[in-house]
C-alpha positions as CSV (number, residue, x, y, z in Angstrom):
1,X,-0.8,191.0,197.9
2,X,2.2,193.6,196.8
3,X,0.7,196.3,199.4
4,X,0.9,193.9,202.1
5,X,4.2,193.1,201.1
6,X,5.7,196.6,201.1
7,X,4.0,196.9,204.6
8,X,5.7,193.9,205.6
9,X,9.3,194.9,204.5
10,X,8.6,198.5,206.1
11,X,7.7,196.9,209.2
12,X,10.7,194.4,209.4
13,X,12.9,197.2,208.3
14,X,12.0,199.2,211.1
15,X,12.1,196.5,213.4
16,X,15.7,195.8,212.6
17,X,16.6,199.2,212.6
18,X,15.1,199.9,216.2
19,X,17.1,196.2,217.1
20,X,20.1,198.0,215.5
21,X,20.1,201.2,217.7
22,X,19.2,198.8,221.4
23,X,22.5,197.3,220.3
24,X,24.9,200.7,220.1
25,X,25.4,202.1,223.0
26,X,26.8,205.4,223.4
27,X,28.5,205.3,226.8
28,X,30.7,208.4,228.6
29,X,34.1,207.9,229.3
30,X,36.2,210.6,231.7
31,X,38.2,212.9,229.0
32,X,41.6,211.4,228.9
33,X,42.9,210.0,231.8
34,X,45.5,207.8,231.2
35,X,46.3,204.7,232.0
36,X,42.4,204.7,232.5
37,X,41.2,206.5,229.3
38,X,42.6,207.3,225.9
39,X,41.1,208.9,223.4
40,X,42.2,206.3,221.0
41,X,39.0,204.1,222.1
42,X,42.0,202.2,224.6
43,X,42.9,202.4,228.7
44,X,41.9,200.3,231.1
45,X,38.3,201.4,231.9
46,X,37.3,201.5,228.0
47,X,38.3,197.9,227.6
48,X,36.7,196.6,230.9
49,X,33.4,197.9,229.9
50,X,33.3,197.0,226.1
51,X,34.8,193.5,226.9
52,X,31.7,193.5,229.8
53,X,28.8,194.2,227.2
54,X,30.5,192.8,224.5
55,X,29.2,189.3,225.7
56,X,25.6,190.2,225.4
57,X,25.7,191.7,221.9
58,X,26.1,195.5,222.5
59,X,28.6,197.6,220.9
60,X,30.5,200.7,222.9
61,X,30.5,203.9,221.2
62,X,32.8,205.8,224.0
63,X,32.0,209.8,224.3
64,X,34.9,211.1,225.6
65,X,34.1,214.8,227.8
66,X,34.8,215.8,231.3
67,X,33.3,214.4,234.1
68,X,30.3,217.2,235.1
69,X,29.5,217.6,231.0
70,X,29.1,213.8,231.2
71,X,26.8,213.8,233.9
72,X,24.6,216.7,232.6
73,X,24.3,214.7,229.3
74,X,23.5,211.4,231.0
75,X,20.8,213.3,233.0
76,X,19.6,214.6,229.7
77,X,19.3,211.1,228.2
78,X,21.8,212.1,225.4
79,X,23.4,208.9,225.9
80,X,23.1,205.5,227.1
81,X,25.5,204.9,230.2
82,X,28.1,207.2,232.2
83,X,31.2,205.3,233.7
84,X,33.3,206.1,237.1
85,X,30.5,207.4,238.8
86,X,29.0,207.0,243.2
87,X,25.7,206.5,243.4
88,X,23.6,209.7,243.6
89,X,20.0,209.7,245.0
90,X,19.4,212.8,243.1
91,X,20.8,211.2,239.7
92,X,17.6,209.0,238.4
93,X,19.9,205.8,237.4
94,X,20.5,202.0,237.3
95,X,23.7,201.6,238.8
96,X,26.3,198.9,238.5
97,X,27.9,197.0,241.2
98,X,31.2,198.5,241.9
99,X,33.3,197.2,238.8
100,X,37.1,199.4,238.9
101,X,38.7,201.4,241.7
102,X,40.7,204.3,242.0
103,X,43.9,204.6,244.7
104,X,44.2,208.4,246.0
105,X,47.6,209.0,247.6
106,X,48.7,212.6,248.9
107,X,52.4,213.1,247.3
108,X,55.1,215.2,248.1
109,X,58.9,215.9,247.2
110,X,61.0,213.9,249.8
111,X,63.2,217.2,250.4
112,X,60.2,218.6,252.2
113,X,60.9,215.7,254.9
114,X,56.5,215.8,255.9
115,X,55.1,213.1,257.7
116,X,51.4,212.9,256.6
117,X,50.0,209.7,258.3
118,X,46.3,211.0,258.0
119,X,44.0,213.8,256.5
120,X,44.6,216.2,259.2
121,X,48.5,216.3,258.7
122,X,47.4,218.0,255.4
123,X,46.7,220.9,257.5
124,X,47.9,224.3,256.4
125,X,49.7,222.6,253.6
126,X,49.6,224.2,249.8
127,X,47.6,221.2,247.9
128,X,46.5,220.6,244.6
129,X,43.4,218.3,243.5
130,X,41.9,216.5,241.0
131,X,38.9,217.9,239.8
132,X,35.8,217.5,242.5
133,X,38.0,215.6,244.7
134,X,36.2,217.4,247.9
135,X,33.4,215.4,247.0
136,X,34.8,212.2,246.5
137,X,37.4,212.0,249.1
138,X,35.2,212.0,252.6
139,X,33.7,214.2,254.8
140,X,37.2,214.7,256.5
141,X,38.7,215.8,253.4
142,X,35.9,218.1,252.3
143,X,35.6,220.2,255.4
144,X,39.7,220.7,255.4
145,X,39.6,221.5,251.2
146,X,36.7,224.2,252.7
147,X,38.8,225.7,255.4
148,X,41.9,225.8,253.7
149,X,43.0,228.8,251.4
150,X,45.6,227.0,250.2
151,X,43.5,224.0,248.4
152,X,42.9,224.3,244.6
153,X,41.6,221.9,242.4
154,X,42.8,221.1,239.2
155,X,41.4,219.5,235.6
156,X,44.7,219.0,233.8
157,X,46.1,216.2,236.0
158,X,49.4,216.5,233.8
159,X,49.7,219.4,235.1
160,X,49.3,218.5,238.9
161,X,52.1,216.3,238.4
162,X,54.6,219.1,236.9
163,X,53.7,221.9,239.7
164,X,54.6,218.8,242.5
165,X,58.1,217.9,241.0
166,X,58.7,221.8,240.3
167,X,58.1,222.5,243.8
168,X,55.5,225.0,243.6
169,X,53.3,222.9,245.9
170,X,53.6,221.1,249.1
171,X,51.4,218.0,248.1
172,X,49.5,216.8,245.1
173,X,46.3,214.4,245.8
174,X,45.5,212.1,243.0
175,X,45.6,208.7,242.1
176,X,48.9,206.7,241.9
177,X,48.9,205.2,238.5
178,X,47.7,208.7,236.7
179,X,50.6,210.2,238.7
180,X,53.1,207.7,237.6
181,X,52.2,207.7,234.1
182,X,52.4,211.8,234.0
183,X,55.7,211.5,235.5
184,X,57.1,209.6,233.2
185,X,56.1,211.5,230.2
186,X,57.4,214.8,231.9
187,X,60.6,212.8,232.0
188,X,60.3,212.0,228.6
189,X,59.9,215.2,227.4
190,X,62.4,217.0,229.8
191,X,60.2,219.0,231.4
192,X,61.1,217.6,234.6
193,X,64.3,216.1,236.1
194,X,64.7,212.2,236.5
195,X,66.3,212.4,240.1
196,X,63.5,214.4,241.5
197,X,62.6,212.2,244.6
198,X,59.1,212.1,245.6
199,X,57.3,210.2,248.6
200,X,53.3,208.9,248.8
201,X,51.5,208.8,251.7
202,X,48.4,206.2,251.6
203,X,46.2,208.0,253.8
204,X,42.8,207.2,251.4
205,X,41.0,204.3,251.0
206,X,40.4,202.7,247.5
207,X,37.6,205.0,246.1
208,X,35.0,202.3,244.1
209,X,33.3,203.3,241.1
210,X,30.1,202.3,239.4
211,X,28.5,202.6,236.1
212,X,24.9,204.6,235.8
213,X,22.4,203.0,232.8
214,X,19.1,203.8,231.9
215,X,18.4,200.8,231.0
216,X,18.1,198.0,233.6
217,X,18.4,195.0,231.3
218,X,21.7,196.4,230.0
219,X,22.5,197.3,233.7
220,X,22.3,193.4,233.9
221,X,24.1,192.4,231.3
222,X,26.8,194.7,232.5
223,X,27.1,193.1,235.9
224,X,26.7,189.3,234.4
225,X,30.0,190.6,232.1
226,X,31.9,191.7,234.8
227,X,31.2,189.0,236.8
228,X,32.6,186.0,234.2
229,X,35.4,188.6,233.4
230,X,36.5,188.3,237.1
231,X,36.2,184.6,236.8
232,X,38.1,183.5,233.7
233,X,40.7,185.9,234.3
234,X,39.8,188.2,231.3
235,X,39.3,191.3,234.1
236,X,43.1,191.1,235.4
237,X,44.5,190.7,231.7
238,X,43.2,194.0,231.1
239,X,45.2,195.5,233.8
240,X,48.0,193.3,233.3
241,X,48.3,194.8,229.3
242,X,48.8,198.0,231.1
243,X,50.8,196.6,233.9
244,X,54.3,196.7,232.7
245,X,54.1,200.9,232.2
246,X,52.0,202.4,234.9
247,X,50.6,200.2,238.0
248,X,50.2,197.0,239.7
249,X,47.2,195.1,239.4
250,X,44.1,195.8,241.8
251,X,41.2,193.3,241.7
């Protein structure tokens, strides 16, 4: 009888551990892309993902790594999910619905007097853009980047903003909210002049992003959570918490 009881207790413990493990999710977030991701477990995307999954009983453990490394970790199944991705036929995954977006713009100093109305107007200009942007911003931009010897991608987006505002490049291509965040930070640190005027050109459509999961049940729970958040106002409320300092709400 004692042996049976011990076996039952052991089986219960194993099941409990398995259940607890299933509820604790390791999820990839891009490394420090404020205001979307801060490495203190906050930011628009971190808050949205955590809120969407909490309602289904999941606990989110963020893993902060660069985009490329994050995709490799997901492919190797070292994590349960990765965020801010686009659907890729070569990557085996269960993709969520679009749940957030970046709105990239072309930024330039006002003193350059550029008239940029389309991607083709970037031809011949020195350009710094975010990492892997030639893959995310469409075929026309990819071709322009490939043919332009003065095109460069930078992993550090704070450096992008600083290089532009110091007049060391013609154009910076990046998300408008990330640009404003780093501009304010650089001004507060005395690294750029507050009165340095810039203009932005709206030549890119918003870029929607999904999350990718290994388990379709978790993907479905995430989609359900996002839909509920949009309906009851929690999704908009997360944006609003960061709105005063960074950007206007985008649904």
